N, CA and C atoms as a LAMMPS dump frame, in Angstrom:
ITEM: TIMESTEP
0
ITEM: NUMBER OF ATOMS
240
ITEM: BOX BOUNDS ff ff ff
-5.0000000000000000e+02 5.0000000000000000e+02
-5.0000000000000000e+02 5.0000000000000000e+02
-5.0000000000000000e+02 5.0000000000000000e+02
ITEM: ATOMS id mol type element x y z
1 1 1 N 245.839 221.277 -41.915
2 1 2 C 245.814 222.703 -42.281
3 1 3 C 244.597 223.398 -41.653
4 2 1 N 244.873 224.376 -40.788
5 2 2 C 243.719 225.085 -40.173
6 2 3 C 243.081 226.069 -41.093
7 3 1 N 241.819 226.319 -40.879
8 3 2 C 241.1 227.291 -41.626
9 3 3 C 241.096 228.702 -40.822
10 4 1 N 240.996 229.715 -41.617
11 4 2 C 240.752 231.083 -41.065
12 4 3 C 239.198 231.381 -40.915
13 5 1 N 238.969 232.34 -39.986
14 5 2 C 237.588 232.682 -39.832
15 5 3 C 236.939 233.221 -41.108
16 6 1 N 237.715 234.043 -41.898
17 6 2 C 237.131 234.619 -43.08
18 6 3 C 236.904 233.557 -44.154
19 7 1 N 237.576 232.343 -44.128
20 7 2 C 237.336 231.324 -45.126
21 7 3 C 235.968 230.686 -44.755
22 8 1 N 235.781 230.392 -43.456
23 8 2 C 234.514 229.745 -43.005
24 8 3 C 233.33 230.681 -43.319
25 9 1 N 233.476 232.051 -42.966
26 9 2 C 232.449 232.967 -43.333
27 9 3 C 232.184 232.987 -44.841
28 10 1 N 233.2 232.889 -45.618
29 10 2 C 233.016 232.885 -47.103
30 10 3 C 232.192 231.701 -47.554
31 11 1 N 232.489 230.635 -47.091
32 11 2 C 231.713 229.381 -47.49
33 11 3 C 230.318 229.52 -47.027
34 12 1 N 230.027 229.94 -45.905
35 12 2 C 228.614 230.064 -45.398
36 12 3 C 227.922 231.233 -46.36
37 13 1 N 228.621 232.369 -46.471
38 13 2 C 227.961 233.283 -47.272
39 13 3 C 227.667 233.03 -48.701
40 14 1 N 228.481 232.09 -49.338
41 14 2 C 228.125 231.626 -50.626
42 14 3 C 226.838 230.925 -50.655
43 15 1 N 226.342 230.371 -49.712
44 15 2 C 225.043 229.589 -49.7
45 15 3 C 224.016 230.511 -49.022
46 16 1 N 224.448 231.293 -48.129
47 16 2 C 223.513 232.188 -47.364
48 16 3 C 223.793 233.702 -47.406
49 17 1 N 223.808 234.251 -48.711
50 17 2 C 224.358 235.622 -49.015
51 17 3 C 223.696 236.765 -48.115
52 18 1 N 222.519 236.559 -47.601
53 18 2 C 221.941 237.677 -46.838
54 18 3 C 221.901 237.363 -45.372
55 19 1 N 222.53 236.264 -44.907
56 19 2 C 222.656 235.855 -43.552
57 19 3 C 223.483 236.831 -42.784
58 20 1 N 223.085 236.994 -41.401
59 20 2 C 224.048 237.596 -40.437
60 20 3 C 224.935 236.368 -39.967
61 21 1 N 226.264 236.525 -40.199
62 21 2 C 227.101 235.458 -39.89
63 21 3 C 228.148 236.13 -38.908
64 22 1 N 228.426 235.42 -37.722
65 22 2 C 229.42 235.772 -36.814
66 22 3 C 230.336 234.563 -36.557
67 23 1 N 231.623 234.672 -36.766
68 23 2 C 232.488 233.581 -36.46
69 23 3 C 233.399 234.012 -35.401
70 24 1 N 233.62 233.056 -34.392
71 24 2 C 234.599 233.426 -33.189
72 24 3 C 235.607 232.241 -33.074
73 25 1 N 236.787 232.58 -32.96
74 25 2 C 237.807 231.612 -32.767
75 25 3 C 237.933 231.427 -31.308
76 26 1 N 237.551 230.202 -30.907
77 26 2 C 237.335 229.94 -29.453
78 26 3 C 238.63 229.606 -28.728
79 27 1 N 239.595 229.096 -29.385
80 27 2 C 240.821 228.704 -28.723
81 27 3 C 242.119 229.409 -29.238
82 28 1 N 241.934 230.2 -30.343
83 28 2 C 243.057 231.009 -30.864
84 28 3 C 243.968 230.132 -31.632
85 29 1 N 243.435 228.873 -31.963
86 29 2 C 244.344 228.014 -32.71
87 29 3 C 243.978 227.727 -34.157
88 30 1 N 242.974 228.413 -34.602
89 30 2 C 242.427 228.186 -35.972
90 30 3 C 241.836 226.85 -36.213
91 31 1 N 241.405 226.136 -35.175
92 31 2 C 240.806 224.827 -35.312
93 31 3 C 239.466 224.697 -34.552
94 32 1 N 239.213 225.606 -33.742
95 32 2 C 238.022 225.542 -32.861
96 32 3 C 237.288 226.857 -32.905
97 33 1 N 236.188 226.75 -33.633
98 33 2 C 235.374 228.039 -33.884
99 33 3 C 234.022 227.918 -33.336
100 34 1 N 233.19 228.971 -33.238
101 34 2 C 231.917 229.088 -32.988
102 34 3 C 231.307 229.939 -34.214
103 35 1 N 230.113 229.554 -34.666
104 35 2 C 229.511 230.319 -35.66
105 35 3 C 228.13 230.446 -35.344
106 36 1 N 227.652 231.804 -35.518
107 36 2 C 226.157 232.017 -35.442
108 36 3 C 225.823 232.375 -36.801
109 37 1 N 224.65 231.797 -37.318
110 37 2 C 224.184 232.047 -38.617
111 37 3 C 222.628 232.332 -38.44
112 38 1 N 222.259 233.644 -38.762
113 38 2 C 220.857 233.982 -38.808
114 38 3 C 220.437 234.282 -40.194
115 39 1 N 219.478 233.547 -40.616
116 39 2 C 219.054 233.563 -42.028
117 39 3 C 217.415 233.351 -42.208
118 40 1 N 216.757 234.144 -43.062
119 40 2 C 215.384 234.062 -43.264
120 40 3 C 215.042 232.6 -43.776
121 41 1 N 215.913 232.013 -44.505
122 41 2 C 215.575 230.712 -45.029
123 41 3 C 215.445 229.58 -44.056
124 42 1 N 215.802 229.906 -42.796
125 42 2 C 215.63 228.874 -41.632
126 42 3 C 214.257 228.944 -41.167
127 43 1 N 213.39 229.89 -41.515
128 43 2 C 212.068 229.98 -41.001
129 43 3 C 211.345 228.774 -41.329
130 44 1 N 210.648 228.1 -40.224
131 44 2 C 209.897 226.872 -40.548
132 44 3 C 210.731 225.587 -40.462
133 45 1 N 211.988 225.718 -40.421
134 45 2 C 212.864 224.486 -40.291
135 45 3 C 213.297 224.26 -38.827
136 46 1 N 213.443 223.03 -38.497
137 46 2 C 213.934 222.769 -37.142
138 46 3 C 215.512 222.919 -37.031
139 47 1 N 216.065 222.914 -35.94
140 47 2 C 217.484 223.163 -35.681
141 47 3 C 218.306 222.218 -36.45
142 48 1 N 217.968 220.941 -36.52
143 48 2 C 218.605 219.934 -37.201
144 48 3 C 218.773 220.236 -38.817
145 49 1 N 217.597 220.69 -39.302
146 49 2 C 217.559 221.081 -40.662
147 49 3 C 218.403 222.303 -41.059
148 50 1 N 218.321 223.238 -40.037
149 50 2 C 219.131 224.526 -40.2
150 50 3 C 220.659 224.204 -40.243
151 51 1 N 220.971 223.44 -39.15
152 51 2 C 222.518 223.099 -39.067
153 51 3 C 223.032 222.149 -40.229
154 52 1 N 222.146 221.263 -40.63
155 52 2 C 222.548 220.497 -41.788
156 52 3 C 222.777 221.377 -43.073
157 53 1 N 222.055 222.342 -43.217
158 53 2 C 222.151 223.269 -44.372
159 53 3 C 223.513 224.014 -44.277
160 54 1 N 223.798 224.466 -43.042
161 54 2 C 225.082 225.115 -42.909
162 54 3 C 226.316 224.254 -43.103
163 55 1 N 226.221 222.994 -42.456
164 55 2 C 227.252 222.123 -42.673
165 55 3 C 227.494 221.746 -44.182
166 56 1 N 226.411 221.621 -44.879
167 56 2 C 226.515 221.377 -46.299
168 56 3 C 227.208 222.451 -47.036
169 57 1 N 227.039 223.765 -46.578
170 57 2 C 227.665 224.9 -47.1
171 57 3 C 229.219 224.757 -46.906
172 58 1 N 229.646 224.075 -45.97
173 58 2 C 231.082 223.978 -45.639
174 58 3 C 231.771 223.05 -46.558
175 59 1 N 231.083 222.416 -47.471
176 59 2 C 231.604 221.687 -48.575
177 59 3 C 232.668 220.569 -48.17
178 60 1 N 232.358 219.847 -47.131
179 60 2 C 233.369 218.818 -46.706
180 60 3 C 234.557 219.176 -45.855
181 61 1 N 234.619 220.551 -45.518
182 61 2 C 235.807 220.967 -44.753
183 61 3 C 235.814 220.398 -43.364
184 62 1 N 234.715 219.82 -42.861
185 62 2 C 234.861 219.146 -41.517
186 62 3 C 234.751 217.633 -41.581
187 63 1 N 234.919 217.142 -42.811
188 63 2 C 234.783 215.641 -42.992
189 63 3 C 235.995 214.918 -42.439
190 64 1 N 235.84 213.971 -41.621
191 64 2 C 236.776 213.038 -41.167
192 64 3 C 237.918 213.621 -40.377
193 65 1 N 238.861 212.795 -40.04
194 65 2 C 240.045 213.216 -39.183
195 65 3 C 240.904 214.129 -39.882
196 66 1 N 240.878 214.261 -41.225
197 66 2 C 241.695 215.215 -41.968
198 66 3 C 241.087 216.348 -42.538
199 67 1 N 239.854 216.682 -41.893
200 67 2 C 239.212 217.899 -42.5
201 67 3 C 239.981 219.162 -42.035
202 68 1 N 239.718 220.165 -42.709
203 68 2 C 240.573 221.353 -42.415
204 68 3 C 239.874 222.158 -41.239
205 69 1 N 238.706 221.906 -40.916
206 69 2 C 238.097 222.487 -39.802
207 69 3 C 237.735 221.445 -38.731
208 70 1 N 238.383 221.569 -37.61
209 70 2 C 238.322 220.564 -36.578
210 70 3 C 236.961 220.561 -35.823
211 71 1 N 236.619 221.781 -35.305
212 71 2 C 235.5 221.829 -34.498
213 71 3 C 234.854 223.198 -34.685
214 72 1 N 233.424 223.088 -34.846
215 72 2 C 232.603 224.274 -35.013
216 72 3 C 231.331 224.15 -34.169
217 73 1 N 231.189 224.915 -33.139
218 73 2 C 229.957 225.1 -32.326
219 73 3 C 229.007 226.045 -33.282
220 74 1 N 227.94 225.471 -33.523
221 74 2 C 227.036 226.024 -34.562
222 74 3 C 225.726 226.522 -33.875
223 75 1 N 225.297 227.778 -34.036
224 75 2 C 224.063 228.34 -33.631
225 75 3 C 223.367 228.878 -34.786
226 76 1 N 222.141 228.39 -35.108
227 76 2 C 221.35 228.875 -36.278
228 76 3 C 220.05 229.255 -35.858
229 77 1 N 219.487 230.251 -36.569
230 77 2 C 218.087 230.713 -36.267
231 77 3 C 217.642 231.561 -37.387
232 78 1 N 216.277 231.715 -37.392
233 78 2 C 215.691 232.738 -38.279
234 78 3 C 215.658 234.055 -37.621
235 79 1 N 215.678 235.08 -38.437
236 79 2 C 215.618 236.429 -37.733
237 79 3 C 214.349 236.499 -36.959
238 80 1 N 214.405 237.411 -35.952
239 80 2 C 213.194 237.711 -35.138
240 80 3 C 212.246 238.525 -35.831
C-alpha cells in the first residue's frame, strides 16, 4: 500500500511541528518521494543524526520489504 505525500508530511510534522517540510513525489507512483526538512532542532547535529530523527518520525513506515513507503530521498538541515 503506497503512502500519500500528505501522510508523510503529517508524520514528520508530528515530531517537527515548526519545520519547513517539502515532499515531492519523484515518480508519480506514490512509492518514491523526496523530502526536505528544515528545522531548528537540527542545529549542532550532523546529517546522520538529523536523518535518523526524521526516519524515527516515520514510525516504521519504511521498515522492511513490506513498508508502506518504499523510497525517500531525504535532505535535512537547520535554518540559515
